[in-house]
N, CA, C and O atoms as a GROMACS GRO file, in nm:
protein
  376
    1MET      N    1   1.228  -2.209   7.163
    1MET     CA    2   1.371  -2.192   7.165
    1MET      C    3   1.438  -2.325   7.201
    1MET      O    4   1.385  -2.403   7.280
    2PRO      N    5   1.552  -2.348   7.143
    2PRO     CA    6   1.623  -2.474   7.170
    2PRO      C    7   1.687  -2.478   7.308
    2PRO      O    8   1.716  -2.376   7.370
    3ILE      N    9   1.708  -2.600   7.353
    3ILE     CA   10   1.776  -2.624   7.481
    3ILE      C   11   1.917  -2.676   7.450
    3ILE      O   12   1.932  -2.774   7.378
    4TYR      N   13   2.017  -2.610   7.505
    4TYR     CA   14   2.156  -2.651   7.485
    4TYR      C   15   2.213  -2.705   7.616
    4TYR      O   16   2.179  -2.657   7.724
    5GLU      N   17   2.300  -2.805   7.604
    5GLU     CA   18   2.365  -2.866   7.720
    5GLU      C   19   2.511  -2.824   7.726
    5GLU      O   20   2.580  -2.816   7.624
    6TYR      N   21   2.556  -2.796   7.847
    6TYR     CA   22   2.695  -2.758   7.871
    6TYR      C   23   2.752  -2.843   7.984
    6TYR      O   24   2.679  -2.890   8.071
    7ARG      N   25   2.886  -2.863   7.983
    7ARG     CA   26   2.956  -2.932   8.092
    7ARG      C   27   3.073  -2.843   8.135
    7ARG      O   28   3.150  -2.794   8.053
    8CYS      N   29   3.081  -2.824   8.267
    8CYS     CA   30   3.189  -2.744   8.323
    8CYS      C   31   3.317  -2.828   8.326
    8CYS      O   32   3.314  -2.944   8.367
    9ARG      N   33   3.426  -2.770   8.285
    9ARG     CA   34   3.555  -2.840   8.287
    9ARG      C   35   3.619  -2.835   8.425
    9ARG      O   36   3.712  -2.911   8.453
   10LYS      N   37   3.570  -2.746   8.511
   10LYS     CA   38   3.628  -2.733   8.645
   10LYS      C   39   3.555  -2.822   8.746
   10LYS      O   40   3.617  -2.904   8.813
   11CYS      N   41   3.422  -2.805   8.757
   11CYS     CA   42   3.346  -2.883   8.856
   11CYS      C   43   3.279  -3.007   8.796
   11CYS      O   44   3.221  -3.087   8.869
   12ASN      N   45   3.286  -3.025   8.662
   12ASN     CA   46   3.233  -3.140   8.590
   12ASN      C   47   3.080  -3.153   8.598
   12ASN      O   48   3.028  -3.262   8.576
   13LYS      N   49   3.009  -3.045   8.629
   13LYS     CA   50   2.862  -3.048   8.631
   13LYS      C   51   2.808  -3.022   8.491
   13LYS      O   52   2.866  -2.946   8.413
   14GLU      N   53   2.695  -3.089   8.462
   14GLU     CA   54   2.626  -3.067   8.335
   14GLU      C   55   2.499  -2.989   8.363
   14GLU      O   56   2.431  -3.012   8.463
   15PHE      N   57   2.467  -2.895   8.274
   15PHE     CA   58   2.344  -2.816   8.291
   15PHE      C   59   2.290  -2.778   8.153
   15PHE      O   60   2.362  -2.779   8.053
   16GLU      N   61   2.162  -2.743   8.152
   16GLU     CA   62   2.093  -2.706   8.029
   16GLU      C   63   2.059  -2.558   8.032
   16GLU      O   64   2.032  -2.502   8.138
   17VAL      N   65   2.060  -2.497   7.916
   17VAL     CA   66   2.027  -2.356   7.903
   17VAL      C   67   1.935  -2.339   7.783
   17VAL      O   68   1.962  -2.391   7.675
   18VAL      N   69   1.825  -2.265   7.802
   18VAL     CA   70   1.735  -2.233   7.692
   18VAL      C   71   1.783  -2.100   7.634
   18VAL      O   72   1.780  -1.997   7.702
   19GLN      N   73   1.827  -2.103   7.508
   19GLN     CA   74   1.875  -1.982   7.443
   19GLN      C   75   1.846  -1.988   7.294
   19GLN      O   76   1.834  -2.096   7.237
   20SER      N   77   1.835  -1.872   7.232
   20SER     CA   78   1.805  -1.868   7.089
   20SER      C   79   1.924  -1.918   7.009
   20SER      O   80   2.035  -1.930   7.060
   21ILE      N   81   1.898  -1.947   6.884
   21ILE     CA   82   2.003  -1.999   6.796
   21ILE      C   83   2.111  -1.893   6.773
   21ILE      O   84   2.229  -1.926   6.759
   22THR      N   85   2.070  -1.768   6.769
   22THR     CA   86   2.165  -1.661   6.741
   22THR      C   87   2.240  -1.614   6.865
   22THR      O   88   2.333  -1.534   6.853
   23ALA      N   89   2.203  -1.661   6.983
   23ALA     CA   90   2.271  -1.619   7.106
   23ALA      C   91   2.412  -1.678   7.111
   23ALA      O   92   2.433  -1.790   7.065
   24PRO      N   93   2.509  -1.605   7.166
   24PRO     CA   94   2.645  -1.659   7.176
   24PRO      C   95   2.653  -1.773   7.277
   24PRO      O   96   2.576  -1.777   7.373
   25GLU      N   97   2.748  -1.864   7.255
   25GLU     CA   98   2.766  -1.976   7.347
   25GLU      C   99   2.812  -1.925   7.484
   25GLU      O  100   2.877  -1.821   7.496
   26LEU      N  101   2.776  -2.003   7.588
   26LEU     CA  102   2.821  -1.967   7.723
   26LEU      C  103   2.971  -1.993   7.734
   26LEU      O  104   3.024  -2.085   7.673
   27LYS      N  105   3.037  -1.911   7.813
   27LYS     CA  106   3.181  -1.926   7.833
   27LYS      C  107   3.215  -1.974   7.974
   27LYS      O  108   3.323  -2.028   7.996
   28SER      N  109   3.121  -1.952   8.070
   28SER     CA  110   3.152  -1.989   8.209
   28SER      C  111   3.036  -2.065   8.272
   28SER      O  112   2.920  -2.050   8.233
   29CYS      N  113   3.070  -2.147   8.369
   29CYS     CA  114   2.974  -2.230   8.442
   29CYS      C  115   2.884  -2.142   8.530
   29CYS      O  116   2.931  -2.046   8.591
   30LYS      N  117   2.758  -2.176   8.536
   30LYS     CA  118   2.667  -2.098   8.620
   30LYS      C  119   2.682  -2.132   8.769
   30LYS      O  120   2.628  -2.062   8.854
   31PHE      N  121   2.754  -2.241   8.801
   31PHE     CA  122   2.773  -2.280   8.940
   31PHE      C  123   2.907  -2.229   8.998
   31PHE      O  124   2.910  -2.171   9.107
   32CYS      N  125   3.016  -2.250   8.922
   32CYS     CA  126   3.149  -2.216   8.977
   32CYS      C  127   3.226  -2.115   8.892
   32CYS      O  128   3.338  -2.078   8.927
   33ARG      N  129   3.168  -2.071   8.782
   33ARG     CA  130   3.230  -1.975   8.691
   33ARG      C  131   3.352  -2.031   8.616
   33ARG      O  132   3.432  -1.955   8.561
   34GLY      N  133   3.365  -2.164   8.614
   34GLY     CA  134   3.474  -2.227   8.539
   34GLY      C  135   3.441  -2.234   8.391
   34GLY      O  136   3.328  -2.206   8.352
   35PRO      N  137   3.536  -2.270   8.307
   35PRO     CA  138   3.513  -2.279   8.162
   35PRO      C  139   3.420  -2.396   8.128
   35PRO      O  140   3.423  -2.500   8.194
   36VAL      N  141   3.337  -2.378   8.026
   36VAL     CA  142   3.240  -2.482   7.988
   36VAL      C  143   3.262  -2.528   7.845
   36VAL      O  144   3.322  -2.458   7.763
   37THR      N  145   3.212  -2.647   7.817
   37THR     CA  146   3.213  -2.705   7.684
   37THR      C  147   3.070  -2.735   7.643
   37THR      O  148   2.992  -2.790   7.721
   38LYS      N  149   3.034  -2.697   7.521
   38LYS     CA  150   2.900  -2.726   7.469
   38LYS      C  151   2.893  -2.872   7.428
   38LYS      O  152   2.982  -2.922   7.360
   39LEU      N  153   2.787  -2.942   7.471
   39LEU     CA  154   2.772  -3.085   7.443
   39LEU      C  155   2.680  -3.106   7.324
   39LEU      O  156   2.593  -3.024   7.295
   40MET      N  157   2.700  -3.217   7.256
   40MET     CA  158   2.610  -3.260   7.150
   40MET      C  159   2.514  -3.361   7.211
   40MET      O  160   2.556  -3.457   7.275
   41SER      N  161   2.385  -3.339   7.191
   41SER     CA  162   2.287  -3.430   7.248
   41SER      C  163   2.192  -3.481   7.141
   41SER      O  164   2.181  -3.422   7.034
   42VAL      N  165   2.123  -3.589   7.171
   42VAL     CA  166   2.030  -3.651   7.080
   42VAL      C  167   1.897  -3.576   7.088
   42VAL      O  168   1.847  -3.547   7.196
   43SER      N  169   1.842  -3.547   6.974
   43SER     CA  170   1.715  -3.477   6.968
   43SER      C  171   1.600  -3.577   6.982
   43SER      O  172   1.613  -3.693   6.942
   44SER      N  173   1.490  -3.534   7.039
   44SER     CA  174   1.373  -3.621   7.051
   44SER      C  175   1.270  -3.589   6.944
   44SER      O  176   1.152  -3.616   6.963
   45PHE      N  177   1.313  -3.532   6.833
   45PHE     CA  178   1.226  -3.492   6.724
   45PHE      C  179   1.179  -3.614   6.647
   45PHE      O  180   1.260  -3.698   6.607
   46HIS      N  181   1.048  -3.626   6.627
   46HIS     CA  182   0.992  -3.739   6.555
   46HIS      C  183   0.874  -3.689   6.472
   46HIS      O  184   0.785  -3.623   6.524
   47LEU      N  185   0.874  -3.721   6.343
   47LEU     CA  186   0.765  -3.681   6.255
   47LEU      C  187   0.651  -3.780   6.271
   47LEU      O  188   0.671  -3.901   6.265
   48LYS      N  189   0.530  -3.726   6.292
   48LYS     CA  190   0.412  -3.812   6.308
   48LYS      C  191   0.302  -3.764   6.217
   48LYS      O  192   0.300  -3.649   6.174
   49GLY      N  193   0.209  -3.853   6.187
   49GLY     CA  194   0.096  -3.817   6.104
   49GLY      C  195   0.113  -3.865   5.962
   49GLY      O  196   0.217  -3.919   5.925
   50SER      N  197   0.010  -3.846   5.882
   50SER     CA  198   0.016  -3.892   5.744
   50SER      C  199   0.101  -3.797   5.661
   50SER      O  200   0.116  -3.680   5.696
   51GLY      N  201   0.156  -3.847   5.554
   51GLY     CA  202   0.237  -3.766   5.466
   51GLY      C  203   0.386  -3.782   5.488
   51GLY      O  204   0.464  -3.726   5.411
   52TRP      N  205   0.428  -3.855   5.588
   52TRP     CA  206   0.570  -3.874   5.615
   52TRP      C  207   0.612  -4.013   5.572
   52TRP      O  208   0.530  -4.104   5.568
   53TYR      N  209   0.736  -4.029   5.542
   53TYR     CA  210   0.789  -4.155   5.489
   53TYR      C  211   0.758  -4.273   5.579
   53TYR      O  212   0.722  -4.380   5.529
   54VAL      N  213   0.772  -4.258   5.708
   54VAL     CA  214   0.754  -4.370   5.801
   54VAL      C  215   0.611  -4.422   5.797
   54VAL      O  216   0.591  -4.544   5.803
   55THR      N  217   0.512  -4.336   5.787
   55THR     CA  218   0.374  -4.379   5.792
   55THR      C  219   0.315  -4.414   5.656
   55THR      O  220   0.227  -4.499   5.647
   56ASP      N  221   0.362  -4.350   5.549
   56ASP     CA  222   0.298  -4.370   5.420
   56ASP      C  223   0.377  -4.453   5.319
   56ASP      O  224   0.318  -4.526   5.241
   57TYR      N  225   0.510  -4.443   5.321
   57TYR     CA  226   0.588  -4.506   5.216
   57TYR      C  227   0.687  -4.610   5.266
   57TYR      O  228   0.746  -4.682   5.185
   58GLY      N  229   0.707  -4.621   5.393
   58GLY     CA  230   0.811  -4.707   5.448
   58GLY      C  231   0.780  -4.854   5.441
   58GLY      O  232   0.731  -4.910   5.539
   59GLY      N  233   0.807  -4.919   5.329
   59GLY     CA  234   0.796  -5.062   5.318
   59GLY      C  235   0.656  -5.116   5.292
   59GLY      O  236   0.637  -5.237   5.288
   60ARG      N  237   0.560  -5.029   5.274
   60ARG     CA  238   0.425  -5.078   5.245
   60ARG      C  239   0.404  -5.086   5.095
   60ARG      O  240   0.470  -5.016   5.018
   61GLN      N  241   0.312  -5.172   5.053
   61GLN     CA  242   0.280  -5.183   4.911
   61GLN      C  243   0.170  -5.083   4.877
   61GLN      O  244   0.097  -5.037   4.964
   62ALA      N  245   0.160  -5.051   4.751
   62ALA     CA  246   0.060  -4.955   4.705
   62ALA      C  247  -0.081  -5.012   4.728
   62ALA      O  248  -0.102  -5.131   4.709
   63PRO      N  249  -0.176  -4.929   4.768
   63PRO     CA  250  -0.313  -4.977   4.791
   63PRO      C  251  -0.381  -5.011   4.659
   63PRO      O  252  -0.347  -4.956   4.554
   64VAL      N  253  -0.477  -5.101   4.665
   64VAL     CA  254  -0.553  -5.143   4.547
   64VAL      C  255  -0.648  -5.031   4.510
   64VAL      O  256  -0.710  -4.970   4.597
   65ARG      N  257  -0.660  -5.002   4.381
   65ARG     CA  258  -0.737  -4.888   4.333
   65ARG      C  259  -0.881  -4.927   4.297
   65ARG      O  260  -0.940  -4.862   4.211
   66GLU      N  261  -0.939  -5.030   4.358
   66GLU     CA  262  -1.075  -5.072   4.328
   66GLU      C  263  -1.177  -4.968   4.372
   66GLU      O  264  -1.279  -4.951   4.304
   67SER      N  265  -1.154  -4.899   4.480
   67SER     CA  266  -1.250  -4.801   4.530
   67SER      C  267  -1.266  -4.686   4.432
   67SER      O  268  -1.375  -4.630   4.421
   68ALA      N  269  -1.160  -4.649   4.359
   68ALA     CA  270  -1.169  -4.542   4.261
   68ALA      C  271  -1.255  -4.586   4.143
   68ALA      O  272  -1.333  -4.507   4.090
   69ALA      N  273  -1.242  -4.712   4.101
   69ALA     CA  274  -1.322  -4.763   3.990
   69ALA      C  275  -1.469  -4.769   4.029
   69ALA      O  276  -1.556  -4.739   3.947
   70LYS      N  277  -1.499  -4.807   4.151
   70LYS     CA  278  -1.638  -4.812   4.198
   70LYS      C  279  -1.699  -4.674   4.203
   70LYS      O  280  -1.816  -4.658   4.168
   71SER      N  281  -1.624  -4.573   4.246
   71SER     CA  282  -1.679  -4.438   4.255
   71SER      C  283  -1.708  -4.380   4.117
   71SER      O  284  -1.800  -4.300   4.103
   72GLU      N  285  -1.629  -4.419   4.013
   72GLU     CA  286  -1.654  -4.372   3.878
   72GLU      C  287  -1.784  -4.430   3.824
   72GLU      O  288  -1.859  -4.360   3.756
   73THR      N  289  -1.812  -4.556   3.853
   73THR     CA  290  -1.935  -4.618   3.803
   73THR      C  291  -2.057  -4.560   3.874
   73THR      O  292  -2.163  -4.548   3.813
   74THR      N  293  -2.045  -4.524   4.000
   74THR     CA  294  -2.160  -4.466   4.070
   74THR      C  295  -2.188  -4.325   4.021
   74THR      O  296  -2.304  -4.285   4.018
   75THR      N  297  -2.088  -4.249   3.983
   75THR     CA  298  -2.112  -4.115   3.931
   75THR      C  299  -2.173  -4.121   3.792
   75THR      O  300  -2.256  -4.037   3.758
   76GLU      N  301  -2.132  -4.221   3.710
   76GLU     CA  302  -2.192  -4.237   3.578
   76GLU      C  303  -2.338  -4.279   3.590
   76GLU      O  304  -2.421  -4.234   3.512
   77ALA      N  305  -2.370  -4.364   3.686
   77ALA     CA  306  -2.506  -4.411   3.704
   77ALA      C  307  -2.596  -4.299   3.757
   77ALA      O  308  -2.714  -4.294   3.722
   78SER      N  309  -2.544  -4.212   3.839
   78SER     CA  310  -2.625  -4.105   3.896
   78SER      C  311  -2.643  -3.989   3.798
   78SER      O  312  -2.739  -3.913   3.813
   79ALA      N  313  -2.555  -3.971   3.702
   79ALA     CA  314  -2.564  -3.860   3.607
   79ALA      C  315  -2.689  -3.867   3.520
   79ALA      O  316  -2.756  -3.765   3.508
   80PRO      N  317  -2.726  -3.980   3.458
   80PRO     CA  318  -2.848  -3.984   3.377
   80PRO      C  319  -2.973  -3.961   3.460
   80PRO      O  320  -3.071  -3.906   3.411
   81ALA      N  321  -2.972  -4.002   3.584
   81ALA     CA  322  -3.090  -3.984   3.669
   81ALA      C  323  -3.113  -3.836   3.694
   81ALA      O  324  -3.229  -3.793   3.696
   82THR      N  325  -3.011  -3.757   3.713
   82THR     CA  326  -3.029  -3.614   3.737
   82THR      C  327  -3.070  -3.544   3.608
   82THR      O  328  -3.145  -3.447   3.613
   83GLU      N  329  -3.021  -3.590   3.492
   83GLU     CA  330  -3.060  -3.530   3.364
   83GLU      C  331  -3.206  -3.560   3.335
   83GLU      O  332  -3.277  -3.476   3.280
   84ALA      N  333  -3.252  -3.678   3.371
   84ALA     CA  334  -3.391  -3.715   3.347
   84ALA      C  335  -3.484  -3.635   3.437
   84ALA      O  336  -3.597  -3.605   3.398
   85ALA      N  337  -3.439  -3.599   3.557
   85ALA     CA  338  -3.524  -3.524   3.649
   85ALA      C  339  -3.535  -3.379   3.606
   85ALA      O  340  -3.635  -3.315   3.639
   86THR      N  341  -3.440  -3.325   3.537
   86THR     CA  342  -3.440  -3.184   3.497
   86THR      C  343  -3.551  -3.151   3.396
   86THR      O  344  -3.620  -3.052   3.416
   87PRO      N  345  -3.571  -3.230   3.289
   87PRO     CA  346  -3.677  -3.196   3.195
   87PRO      C  347  -3.817  -3.204   3.257
   87PRO      O  348  -3.904  -3.127   3.218
   88SER      N  349  -3.840  -3.294   3.349
   88SER     CA  350  -3.973  -3.307   3.407
   88SER      C  351  -4.007  -3.185   3.491
   88SER      O  352  -4.123  -3.145   3.497
   89THR      N  353  -3.907  -3.125   3.557
   89THR     CA  354  -3.935  -3.004   3.635
   89THR      C  355  -3.958  -2.886   3.543
   89THR      O  356  -4.033  -2.795   3.578
   90THR      N  357  -3.895  -2.884   3.423
   90THR     CA  358  -3.917  -2.775   3.329
   90THR      C  359  -4.055  -2.789   3.266
   90THR      O  360  -4.121  -2.688   3.240
   91ASP      N  361  -4.100  -2.912   3.242
   91ASP     CA  362  -4.233  -2.933   3.185
   91ASP      C  363  -4.340  -2.891   3.285
   91ASP      O  364  -4.444  -2.839   3.244
   92ALA      N  365  -4.317  -2.911   3.413
   92ALA     CA  366  -4.416  -2.877   3.515
   92ALA      C  367  -4.433  -2.726   3.526
   92ALA      O  368  -4.543  -2.678   3.556
   93LYS      N  369  -4.326  -2.649   3.501
   93LYS     CA  370  -4.333  -2.504   3.511
   93LYS      C  371  -4.403  -2.444   3.388
   93LYS      O  372  -4.462  -2.337   3.399
   94ALA      N  373  -4.399  -2.510   3.274
   94ALA     CA  374  -4.458  -2.456   3.150
   94ALA      C  375  -4.602  -2.482   3.145
   94ALA      O  376  -4.668  -2.444   3.048
   0.00000   0.00000   0.00000
């Protein structure tokens, strides 16, 4: 649940209240019962981890795709070796 800040217009105290988004705003101070004003405050919300603009796309250049080319050549080289091993195991069973 979000935390909302209020300031009393009578005693000038500021206080925080944890309330749901759908809950009605407070009308009176919890200290002196005077009228209150809802304050706007800065959120401490920060996106972290991969997949967000700041970590993946913010001013960095695209990575070099050499590793993808190397992995394709290793899969091509390993494919004939597995095909060659298959007939020898079938010959052994016959």
